[in-house]
C-alpha positions in Angstrom: 17.0 9.1 -20.3 15.2 12.4 -21.0 13.0 10.7 -23.0 12.3 8.2 -20.7 11.8 11.0 -18.4 9.0 13.5 -21.0 6.9 10.3 -21.9 4.9 11.5 -19.2 3.9 15.0 -19.0 5.6 17.0 -16.0 1.8 17.2 -14.4 0.8 14.0 -14.8 1.1 12.0 -11.1 -0.5 8.3 -10.0 -2.1 9.5 -6.6 -0.2 11.9 -6.1 3.0 10.3 -7.5 4.8 11.3 -10.2 5.6 8.5 -13.0 9.4 8.8 -13.4 9.8 6.9 -9.6 11.2 3.3 -9.9 11.9 1.0 -7.7 15.6 -1.0 -6.6 15.7 -4.6 -4.8 13.2 -3.2 -2.4 14.4 1.1 -2.9 12.3 3.8 -4.0 14.1 6.6 -5.9 14.4 8.9 -8.9 16.0 7.9 -11.9 16.4 11.3 -12.7 19.0 12.9 -9.6 22.7 14.1 -9.9 23.7 11.9 -7.9 22.9 9.0 -10.9 24.1 11.6 -13.9 27.0 12.6 -12.3 25.7 15.8 -10.9 24.1 16.8 -14.4 20.2 16.9 -12.8 17.8 15.6 -15.3 14.4 16.7 -13.2 15.0 20.4 -14.3 12.4 21.8 -16.0 10.3 19.4 -16.1 10.4 19.0 -11.9 9.5 21.0 -9.1 13.1 19.8 -7.6 12.1 22.2 -4.0 8.6 20.8 -3.9 7.7 19.6 0.0 4.6 19.0 1.1 2.9 20.4 3.1 2.5 18.4 5.9 7.3 17.7 5.9 6.3 22.2 5.5 4.5 22.1 9.1 6.3 18.9 10.5 10.1 22.0 10.0 7.8 24.3 12.1 7.3 22.6 15.4 9.6 21.9 18.0 11.7 18.4 18.5 9.1 17.7 21.3 6.3 17.9 18.4 8.1 16.6 15.3 9.4 13.4 17.9 5.2 12.4 18.3 4.3 12.9 15.0 7.5 10.6 14.5 5.9 8.2 16.5 2.9 8.5 14.6 4.1 7.1 11.7 6.1 4.6 13.2 3.1 3.3 14.1 1.7 2.9 10.7 4.1 0.9 9.3 3.9 2.8 5.6 6.0 1.0 2.1 8.1 3.8 1.0 4.8 4.3 -2.0 2.3 5.0 0.6 4.2 7.3 2.9 4.8 9.7 0.4 1.0 9.3 -1.2 0.0 9.9 3.2 2.5 13.3 3.6 1.6 14.2 0.3 -2.5 14.7 0.7 -1.8 15.1 3.8 -4.1 12.5 5.9 -1.5 12.4 8.3 -0.8 15.6 9.1 -5.3 15.8 9.0 -4.7 12.7 11.5 -2.5 14.3 13.5 -3.7 17.6 14.1 -7.5 15.8 14.6 -5.0 13.6 17.5 -3.6 16.6 19.3 -5.9 19.0 19.0 -6.6 20.4 22.7 -2.6 20.6 22.1 -0.6 23.9 20.7 0.9 23.5 17.9 
């Protein structure tokens, strides 16, 4: 797995998506995750395992009502997992949500 992990530099991304992301049975996941390696985290030293995108940081600061409004926007998009991840990371969902709610305090 280390050889697989290191085939690209840790800063190399495809449209904001890690090269190590794999799909199995319609689900995307990180094959380096400790749950797959008896607790050994193969992401350490390679990935920013504590990274939260700006959208997630903002979401965590909102009250439950505002969070639910954002979740409704997400549901309306009907994204697959990959498109959802990209839209969260590039702030496009956050920007759309803020524009729709600009007259409300966030």
